[in-house]
TORKOL-4160 file (C-alpha; in steps of 0.2 Angstrom, whole numbers, padded with zeros to 4 digits, m for minus):
279
<pt num="1" X="m0015" Y="0700" Z="0018"/>
<pt num="2" X="m0027" Y="0694" Z="0006"/>
<pt num="3" X="m0046" Y="0703" Z="m0001"/>
<pt num="4" X="m0059" Y="0700" Z="0009"/>
<pt num="5" X="m0072" Y="0693" Z="m0008"/>
<pt num="6" X="m0083" Y="0708" Z="m0013"/>
<pt num="7" X="m0101" Y="0702" Z="m0008"/>
<pt num="8" X="m0096" Y="0707" Z="0008"/>
<pt num="9" X="m0096" Y="0722" Z="0007"/>
<pt num="10" X="m0113" Y="0727" Z="0010"/>
<pt num="11" X="m0113" Y="0714" Z="0025"/>
<pt num="12" X="m0100" Y="0722" Z="0033"/>
<pt num="13" X="m0105" Y="0740" Z="0033"/>
<pt num="14" X="m0119" Y="0731" Z="0041"/>
<pt num="15" X="m0110" Y="0720" Z="0054"/>
<pt num="16" X="m0093" Y="0732" Z="0055"/>
<pt num="17" X="m0098" Y="0737" Z="0072"/>
<pt num="18" X="m0095" Y="0719" Z="0079"/>
<pt num="19" X="m0083" Y="0713" Z="0063"/>
<pt num="20" X="m0070" Y="0726" Z="0070"/>
<pt num="21" X="m0071" Y="0728" Z="0089"/>
<pt num="22" X="m0064" Y="0715" Z="0098"/>
<pt num="23" X="m0045" Y="0710" Z="0091"/>
<pt num="24" X="m0035" Y="0726" Z="0088"/>
<pt num="25" X="m0031" Y="0722" Z="0068"/>
<pt num="26" X="m0030" Y="0728" Z="0050"/>
<pt num="27" X="m0045" Y="0723" Z="0038"/>
<pt num="28" X="m0042" Y="0724" Z="0019"/>
<pt num="29" X="m0059" Y="0731" Z="0015"/>
<pt num="30" X="m0058" Y="0732" Z="m0003"/>
<pt num="31" X="m0041" Y="0728" Z="m0010"/>
<pt num="32" X="m0035" Y="0744" Z="m0011"/>
<pt num="33" X="m0041" Y="0750" Z="0008"/>
<pt num="34" X="m0036" Y="0743" Z="0025"/>
<pt num="35" X="m0043" Y="0747" Z="0043"/>
<pt num="36" X="m0032" Y="0746" Z="0058"/>
<pt num="37" X="m0037" Y="0750" Z="0078"/>
<pt num="38" X="m0025" Y="0751" Z="0087"/>
<pt num="39" X="m0024" Y="0759" Z="0104"/>
<pt num="40" X="m0038" Y="0773" Z="0104"/>
<pt num="41" X="m0039" Y="0774" Z="0087"/>
<pt num="42" X="m0044" Y="0769" Z="0069"/>
<pt num="43" X="m0036" Y="0770" Z="0054"/>
<pt num="44" X="m0040" Y="0772" Z="0037"/>
<pt num="45" X="m0025" Y="0770" Z="0025"/>
<pt num="46" X="m0027" Y="0770" Z="0007"/>
<pt num="47" X="m0017" Y="0757" Z="m0004"/>
<pt num="48" X="m0017" Y="0760" Z="m0019"/>
<pt num="49" X="m0002" Y="0768" Z="m0025"/>
<pt num="50" X="m0001" Y="0764" Z="m0041"/>
<pt num="51" X="m0015" Y="0775" Z="m0046"/>
<pt num="52" X="m0010" Y="0788" Z="m0033"/>
<pt num="53" X="m0025" Y="0783" Z="m0021"/>
<pt num="54" X="m0038" Y="0789" Z="m0034"/>
<pt num="55" X="m0055" Y="0784" Z="m0025"/>
<pt num="56" X="m0067" Y="0766" Z="m0033"/>
<pt num="57" X="m0084" Y="0768" Z="m0028"/>
<pt num="58" X="m0080" Y="0751" Z="m0017"/>
<pt num="59" X="m0064" Y="0762" Z="m0007"/>
<pt num="60" X="m0081" Y="0776" Z="m0006"/>
<pt num="61" X="m0089" Y="0760" Z="0000"/>
<pt num="62" X="m0079" Y="0755" Z="0013"/>
<pt num="63" X="m0071" Y="0771" Z="0020"/>
<pt num="64" X="m0089" Y="0774" Z="0024"/>
<pt num="65" X="m0092" Y="0758" Z="0033"/>
<pt num="66" X="m0077" Y="0760" Z="0044"/>
<pt num="67" X="m0084" Y="0779" Z="0047"/>
<pt num="68" X="m0102" Y="0773" Z="0054"/>
<pt num="69" X="m0097" Y="0757" Z="0062"/>
<pt num="70" X="m0083" Y="0766" Z="0074"/>
<pt num="71" X="m0099" Y="0779" Z="0079"/>
<pt num="72" X="m0106" Y="0764" Z="0089"/>
<pt num="73" X="m0089" Y="0761" Z="0097"/>
<pt num="74" X="m0082" Y="0768" Z="0113"/>
<pt num="75" X="m0065" Y="0760" Z="0112"/>
<pt num="76" X="m0062" Y="0769" Z="0095"/>
<pt num="77" X="m0059" Y="0789" Z="0102"/>
<pt num="78" X="m0051" Y="0795" Z="0086"/>
<pt num="79" X="m0051" Y="0792" Z="0067"/>
<pt num="80" X="m0034" Y="0793" Z="0056"/>
<pt num="81" X="m0036" Y="0792" Z="0039"/>
<pt num="82" X="m0018" Y="0792" Z="0028"/>
<pt num="83" X="m0014" Y="0786" Z="0009"/>
<pt num="84" X="0002" Y="0777" Z="0006"/>
<pt num="85" X="0016" Y="0777" Z="m0008"/>
<pt num="86" X="0020" Y="0794" Z="m0003"/>
<pt num="87" X="0001" Y="0801" Z="m0007"/>
<pt num="88" X="m0013" Y="0807" Z="m0001"/>
<pt num="89" X="m0025" Y="0802" Z="m0017"/>
<pt num="90" X="m0028" Y="0808" Z="m0030"/>
<pt num="91" X="m0047" Y="0811" Z="m0030"/>
<pt num="92" X="m0060" Y="0803" Z="m0040"/>
<pt num="93" X="m0053" Y="0790" Z="m0053"/>
<pt num="94" X="m0064" Y="0797" Z="m0068"/>
<pt num="95" X="m0065" Y="0781" Z="m0078"/>
<pt num="96" X="m0072" Y="0771" Z="m0063"/>
<pt num="97" X="m0082" Y="0786" Z="m0057"/>
<pt num="98" X="m0087" Y="0792" Z="m0076"/>
<pt num="99" X="m0096" Y="0775" Z="m0079"/>
<pt num="100" X="m0105" Y="0776" Z="m0061"/>
<pt num="101" X="m0110" Y="0793" Z="m0068"/>
<pt num="102" X="m0114" Y="0789" Z="m0082"/>
<pt num="103" X="m0133" Y="0793" Z="m0083"/>
<pt num="104" X="m0130" Y="0812" Z="m0079"/>
<pt num="105" X="m0131" Y="0810" Z="m0060"/>
<pt num="106" X="m0114" Y="0813" Z="m0056"/>
<pt num="107" X="m0112" Y="0810" Z="m0037"/>
<pt num="108" X="m0129" Y="0811" Z="m0033"/>
<pt num="109" X="m0135" Y="0792" Z="m0026"/>
<pt num="110" X="m0115" Y="0788" Z="m0029"/>
<pt num="111" X="m0105" Y="0781" Z="m0018"/>
<pt num="112" X="m0097" Y="0796" Z="m0014"/>
<pt num="113" X="m0110" Y="0804" Z="m0007"/>
<pt num="114" X="m0113" Y="0790" Z="0004"/>
<pt num="115" X="m0094" Y="0794" Z="0011"/>
<pt num="116" X="m0097" Y="0813" Z="0013"/>
<pt num="117" X="m0114" Y="0810" Z="0021"/>
<pt num="118" X="m0102" Y="0798" Z="0034"/>
<pt num="119" X="m0090" Y="0814" Z="0035"/>
<pt num="120" X="m0104" Y="0826" Z="0040"/>
<pt num="121" X="m0113" Y="0813" Z="0050"/>
<pt num="122" X="m0097" Y="0809" Z="0061"/>
<pt num="123" X="m0097" Y="0812" Z="0077"/>
<pt num="124" X="m0077" Y="0805" Z="0083"/>
<pt num="125" X="m0065" Y="0817" Z="0081"/>
<pt num="126" X="m0057" Y="0814" Z="0065"/>
<pt num="127" X="m0037" Y="0818" Z="0059"/>
<pt num="128" X="m0031" Y="0818" Z="0042"/>
<pt num="129" X="m0011" Y="0813" Z="0038"/>
<pt num="130" X="m0008" Y="0820" Z="0019"/>
<pt num="131" X="0009" Y="0816" Z="0009"/>
<pt num="132" X="0013" Y="0821" Z="m0009"/>
<pt num="133" X="m0007" Y="0827" Z="m0017"/>
<pt num="134" X="m0020" Y="0830" Z="m0010"/>
<pt num="135" X="m0032" Y="0833" Z="m0029"/>
<pt num="136" X="m0050" Y="0835" Z="m0028"/>
<pt num="137" X="m0062" Y="0826" Z="m0013"/>
<pt num="138" X="m0045" Y="0821" Z="m0010"/>
<pt num="139" X="m0043" Y="0841" Z="m0004"/>
<pt num="140" X="m0064" Y="0844" Z="0001"/>
<pt num="141" X="m0062" Y="0829" Z="0012"/>
<pt num="142" X="m0050" Y="0837" Z="0025"/>
<pt num="143" X="m0062" Y="0854" Z="0026"/>
<pt num="144" X="m0074" Y="0838" Z="0038"/>
<pt num="145" X="m0055" Y="0834" Z="0046"/>
<pt num="146" X="m0050" Y="0843" Z="0066"/>
<pt num="147" X="m0033" Y="0841" Z="0065"/>
<pt num="148" X="m0023" Y="0841" Z="0047"/>
<pt num="149" X="m0005" Y="0836" Z="0046"/>
<pt num="150" X="0001" Y="0838" Z="0031"/>
<pt num="151" X="0020" Y="0831" Z="0026"/>
<pt num="152" X="0032" Y="0845" Z="0021"/>
<pt num="153" X="0030" Y="0839" Z="0000"/>
<pt num="154" X="0010" Y="0841" Z="0002"/>
<pt num="155" X="0000" Y="0849" Z="m0012"/>
<pt num="156" X="m0017" Y="0853" Z="m0011"/>
<pt num="157" X="m0026" Y="0857" Z="m0029"/>
<pt num="158" X="m0048" Y="0856" Z="m0032"/>
<pt num="159" X="m0045" Y="0856" Z="m0050"/>
<pt num="160" X="m0066" Y="0857" Z="m0051"/>
<pt num="161" X="m0072" Y="0870" Z="m0063"/>
<pt num="162" X="m0055" Y="0869" Z="m0074"/>
<pt num="163" X="m0064" Y="0855" Z="m0075"/>
<pt num="164" X="m0082" Y="0862" Z="m0082"/>
<pt num="165" X="m0090" Y="0858" Z="m0063"/>
<pt num="166" X="m0089" Y="0863" Z="m0045"/>
<pt num="167" X="m0084" Y="0861" Z="m0030"/>
<pt num="168" X="m0091" Y="0847" Z="m0019"/>
<pt num="169" X="m0092" Y="0839" Z="m0005"/>
<pt num="170" X="m0100" Y="0857" Z="0006"/>
<pt num="171" X="m0084" Y="0865" Z="0002"/>
<pt num="172" X="m0094" Y="0879" Z="m0005"/>
<pt num="173" X="m0098" Y="0880" Z="0015"/>
<pt num="174" X="m0082" Y="0875" Z="0023"/>
<pt num="175" X="m0068" Y="0882" Z="0013"/>
<pt num="176" X="m0076" Y="0900" Z="0017"/>
<pt num="177" X="m0077" Y="0897" Z="0033"/>
<pt num="178" X="m0060" Y="0887" Z="0035"/>
<pt num="179" X="m0049" Y="0899" Z="0022"/>
<pt num="180" X="m0060" Y="0916" Z="0022"/>
<pt num="181" X="m0069" Y="0922" Z="0004"/>
<pt num="182" X="m0052" Y="0926" Z="m0008"/>
<pt num="183" X="m0043" Y="0910" Z="m0004"/>
<pt num="184" X="m0058" Y="0899" Z="m0007"/>
<pt num="185" X="m0061" Y="0908" Z="m0022"/>
<pt num="186" X="m0044" Y="0904" Z="m0028"/>
<pt num="187" X="m0042" Y="0887" Z="m0022"/>
<pt num="188" X="m0060" Y="0879" Z="m0028"/>
<pt num="189" X="m0063" Y="0891" Z="m0043"/>
<pt num="190" X="m0048" Y="0897" Z="m0048"/>
<pt num="191" X="m0040" Y="0880" Z="m0044"/>
<pt num="192" X="m0022" Y="0887" Z="m0038"/>
<pt num="193" X="m0015" Y="0875" Z="m0029"/>
<pt num="194" X="m0008" Y="0877" Z="m0011"/>
<pt num="195" X="0007" Y="0868" Z="m0006"/>
<pt num="196" X="0007" Y="0862" Z="0013"/>
<pt num="197" X="0015" Y="0878" Z="0018"/>
<pt num="198" X="0004" Y="0889" Z="0011"/>
<pt num="199" X="m0012" Y="0877" Z="0021"/>
<pt num="200" X="m0002" Y="0879" Z="0035"/>
<pt num="201" X="m0002" Y="0899" Z="0034"/>
<pt num="202" X="m0019" Y="0898" Z="0028"/>
<pt num="203" X="m0026" Y="0886" Z="0042"/>
<pt num="204" X="m0031" Y="0875" Z="0033"/>
<pt num="205" X="m0017" Y="0863" Z="0041"/>
<pt num="206" X="m0014" Y="0863" Z="0057"/>
<pt num="207" X="0006" Y="0856" Z="0056"/>
<pt num="208" X="0019" Y="0853" Z="0042"/>
<pt num="209" X="0030" Y="0841" Z="0046"/>
<pt num="210" X="0045" Y="0831" Z="0036"/>
<pt num="211" X="0038" Y="0817" Z="0026"/>
<pt num="212" X="0047" Y="0803" Z="0037"/>
<pt num="213" X="0039" Y="0807" Z="0052"/>
<pt num="214" X="0020" Y="0811" Z="0046"/>
<pt num="215" X="0014" Y="0796" Z="0055"/>
<pt num="216" X="0023" Y="0800" Z="0069"/>
<pt num="217" X="0015" Y="0814" Z="0069"/>
<pt num="218" X="0000" Y="0807" Z="0065"/>
<pt num="219" X="m0005" Y="0795" Z="0077"/>
<pt num="220" X="0005" Y="0805" Z="0092"/>
<pt num="221" X="m0008" Y="0816" Z="0089"/>
<pt num="222" X="m0022" Y="0804" Z="0088"/>
<pt num="223" X="m0017" Y="0797" Z="0105"/>
<pt num="224" X="m0017" Y="0817" Z="0112"/>
<pt num="225" X="m0035" Y="0816" Z="0106"/>
<pt num="226" X="m0039" Y="0800" Z="0110"/>
<pt num="227" X="m0036" Y="0805" Z="0130"/>
<pt num="228" X="m0044" Y="0819" Z="0133"/>
<pt num="229" X="m0063" Y="0817" Z="0144"/>
<pt num="230" X="m0073" Y="0808" Z="0126"/>
<pt num="231" X="m0091" Y="0818" Z="0130"/>
<pt num="232" X="m0082" Y="0836" Z="0138"/>
<pt num="233" X="m0073" Y="0833" Z="0117"/>
<pt num="234" X="m0088" Y="0827" Z="0110"/>
<pt num="235" X="m0098" Y="0842" Z="0115"/>
<pt num="236" X="m0085" Y="0852" Z="0112"/>
<pt num="237" X="m0083" Y="0847" Z="0097"/>
<pt num="238" X="m0101" Y="0848" Z="0088"/>
<pt num="239" X="m0100" Y="0869" Z="0095"/>
<pt num="240" X="m0087" Y="0872" Z="0082"/>
<pt num="241" X="m0095" Y="0862" Z="0067"/>
<pt num="242" X="m0109" Y="0865" Z="0058"/>
<pt num="243" X="m0122" Y="0854" Z="0061"/>
<pt num="244" X="m0124" Y="0841" Z="0050"/>
<pt num="245" X="m0142" Y="0845" Z="0041"/>
<pt num="246" X="m0131" Y="0860" Z="0037"/>
<pt num="247" X="m0118" Y="0851" Z="0027"/>
<pt num="248" X="m0130" Y="0835" Z="0021"/>
<pt num="249" X="m0139" Y="0849" Z="0013"/>
<pt num="250" X="m0124" Y="0858" Z="0005"/>
<pt num="251" X="m0118" Y="0839" Z="m0003"/>
<pt num="252" X="m0134" Y="0835" Z="m0010"/>
<pt num="253" X="m0136" Y="0854" Z="m0014"/>
<pt num="254" X="m0120" Y="0853" Z="m0025"/>
<pt num="255" X="m0119" Y="0835" Z="m0030"/>
<pt num="256" X="m0135" Y="0842" Z="m0040"/>
<pt num="257" X="m0126" Y="0856" Z="m0048"/>
<pt num="258" X="m0110" Y="0844" Z="m0052"/>
<pt num="259" X="m0122" Y="0833" Z="m0060"/>
<pt num="260" X="m0130" Y="0846" Z="m0069"/>
<pt num="261" X="m0112" Y="0850" Z="m0074"/>
<pt num="262" X="m0110" Y="0833" Z="m0079"/>
<pt num="263" X="m0117" Y="0836" Z="m0097"/>
<pt num="264" X="m0113" Y="0854" Z="m0099"/>
<pt num="265" X="m0100" Y="0855" Z="m0116"/>
<pt num="266" X="m0087" Y="0861" Z="m0105"/>
<pt num="267" X="m0085" Y="0850" Z="m0094"/>
<pt num="268" X="m0086" Y="0834" Z="m0111"/>
<pt num="269" X="m0073" Y="0847" Z="m0120"/>
<pt num="270" X="m0062" Y="0847" Z="m0102"/>
<pt num="271" X="m0068" Y="0831" Z="m0100"/>
<pt num="272" X="m0060" Y="0822" Z="m0119"/>
<pt num="273" X="m0045" Y="0836" Z="m0118"/>
<pt num="274" X="m0038" Y="0826" Z="m0101"/>
<pt num="275" X="m0041" Y="0807" Z="m0110"/>
<pt num="276" X="m0034" Y="0813" Z="m0128"/>
<pt num="277" X="m0020" Y="0817" Z="m0114"/>
<pt num="278" X="m0016" Y="0802" Z="m0109"/>
<pt num="279" X="m0016" Y="0792" Z="m0126"/>
């Protein structure tokens, strides 16, 4: 499937509600993301397996468009995010990320923050199917999901503090609520990794299945949710989750601190060490 021209992305963000409605088929919105509407579920698939689905600004922009355009489409009752190639996502593409934040702004004003706002404002049930590694924002975005299914080989890590940074994505608000303070501290501050069973026991993951069953199970759960009364689901979901304004306030506060930390001596030393290891 050919990639859409890059200059289509701004127009897609404005027109996606109509462009993605109609025939249920896939769209490659960047070279590394597909969006498929099947039945009542929009499936967003990260397709950059050669880079462990590391996220670029273009990928964030396309994911935001896919989520935002679904809000006005009554035919879409559920959203599902998944990876490809045996990996969910390794988080930010660091070179792309550092270039985008080279002015010291960090996440502020970035496509990553726009994507996080889209998650906070999303009104549709959101699922994730996690196979393999979910690192950084690959883990924190799951805190915005309503149902998470993991393969037995899945792992979750947020190495922000070891890199001299701070948590993002409203994870400092959502993780203690989901995991409790002590587990959230171990994950977000100490950078300790969770395996699939640990994540399920902590209440971070709903169910663990063999990798070969992950895609089918995710679609089965999505269909189950999509079959429920739409308005009752929407109202109940709003009751369960923090207000979007509260999430966005925390996202923006974290982003400000994240940007300040990007230029700190600790972060500069940590990133230098990271890139030196890659040489």
